C-alpha positions in Angstrom: 0.0 0.0 0.0 1.4 3.4 -0.9 1.7 6.2 1.6 -1.5 8.1 1.9 -3.8 5.2 0.9 -6.4 3.4 2.9 -8.1 0.1 2.0 -11.9 0.4 2.1 -14.4 -2.5 2.1 -18.1 -2.3 1.9 -20.7 -4.7 3.5 -24.4 -5.4 3.2 -26.5 -2.8 1.4 -23.4 -0.6 0.8 -21.8 -3.6 -1.0 -24.9 -4.0 -3.1 -25.0 -0.3 -3.9 -21.5 -0.3 -5.3 -22.1 -3.5 -7.2 -25.2 -1.9 -8.8 -23.0 1.0 -9.8 -20.6 -1.4 -11.4 -17.9 -0.5 -8.9 -15.5 -2.7 -6.9 -16.5 -3.3 -3.3 -13.0 -3.1 -2.0 -11.1 0.1 -3.0 -8.0 2.1 -2.2 -8.6 5.7 -1.4 -6.2 8.6 -0.8 -6.3 10.4 2.5 -4.2 13.3 3.7 -1.2 12.5 6.0 -3.0 14.1 8.9 -6.0 11.9 8.2 -9.7 12.6 7.6 -12.9 11.6 9.2 -14.6 8.4 8.1 -17.6 10.6 7.3 -15.6 12.7 4.8 -14.1 9.5 3.4 -17.6 8.1 2.9 -18.7 11.3 1.1 -15.6 11.2 -1.1 -16.6 7.6 -2.1 -20.1 8.6 -2.9 -21.6 6.6 0.0 -24.9 7.9 1.4 -24.3 8.8 5.1 -27.9 7.8 6.1 -27.0 4.2 5.1 -23.9 4.0 7.4 -24.2 2.8 11.0 -20.6 2.4 11.8 -17.1 2.0 10.5 -14.5 -0.5 11.4 -11.0 0.9 11.4 -8.2 -1.7 11.9 -10.8 -4.1 13.3 -12.2 -1.7 15.9 -15.7 -0.2 15.5 -16.2 3.6 15.6 -18.7 6.2 14.7 -18.2 8.1 11.4 -16.3 10.9 13.2 -13.3 8.7 13.7 -10.2 9.9 12.0 -8.8 7.5 9.3 -5.1 7.7 8.7 -2.9 6.5 5.8 -2.4 2.8 6.0 -5.6 2.1 7.9 -8.0 -0.7 6.9 -11.6 0.6 6.8 -14.9 -1.2 6.5 -18.2 0.7 6.3 -21.1 -1.2 7.8 -24.7 -0.2 6.8 -27.7 0.2 9.0 -29.9 -2.8 9.3 -27.5 -5.2 11.0 -29.6 -7.5 13.2 -30.0 -6.4 16.8 -27.8 -8.9 18.7 -25.0 -8.5 16.2 -25.2 -4.7 16.6 -24.5 -5.0 20.3 -21.9 -7.8 20.0 -19.9 -5.9 17.3 -20.2 -2.5 19.1 -22.3 -0.9 16.3 -25.0 0.1 18.7 -22.6 2.2 20.8 -20.7 3.5 17.8 -24.0 4.8 16.3 -24.8 6.6 19.5 -21.6 8.7 19.6 -22.4 12.3 18.9 -21.1 13.3 15.5 -21.1 17.1 14.9 -22.5 18.3 11.6 -19.9 19.3 9.0 -18.8 22.9 8.9 -19.9 24.5 5.7 
């Protein structure tokens, strides 16, 4: 992986969305050396924020405000994950973290 890149995987309905667009469901994306929020990364990839419940970054679940750094492995998880799995994986708590709206 080159400096400044992250590997991004998509699951569930996000995977389906990319497949329907004819796009690969595992992609490399450039991020600044200081990083960027998973929210901004999702926007840059054309992912609808209202479909995202959490983001795994290096196998740990976070809310979309988490800062993604070059070299990270990222997986966006859509809303709709069954209840027990949401708790077990930490998605429920990640989705409850306050995420401030973007500054325009």
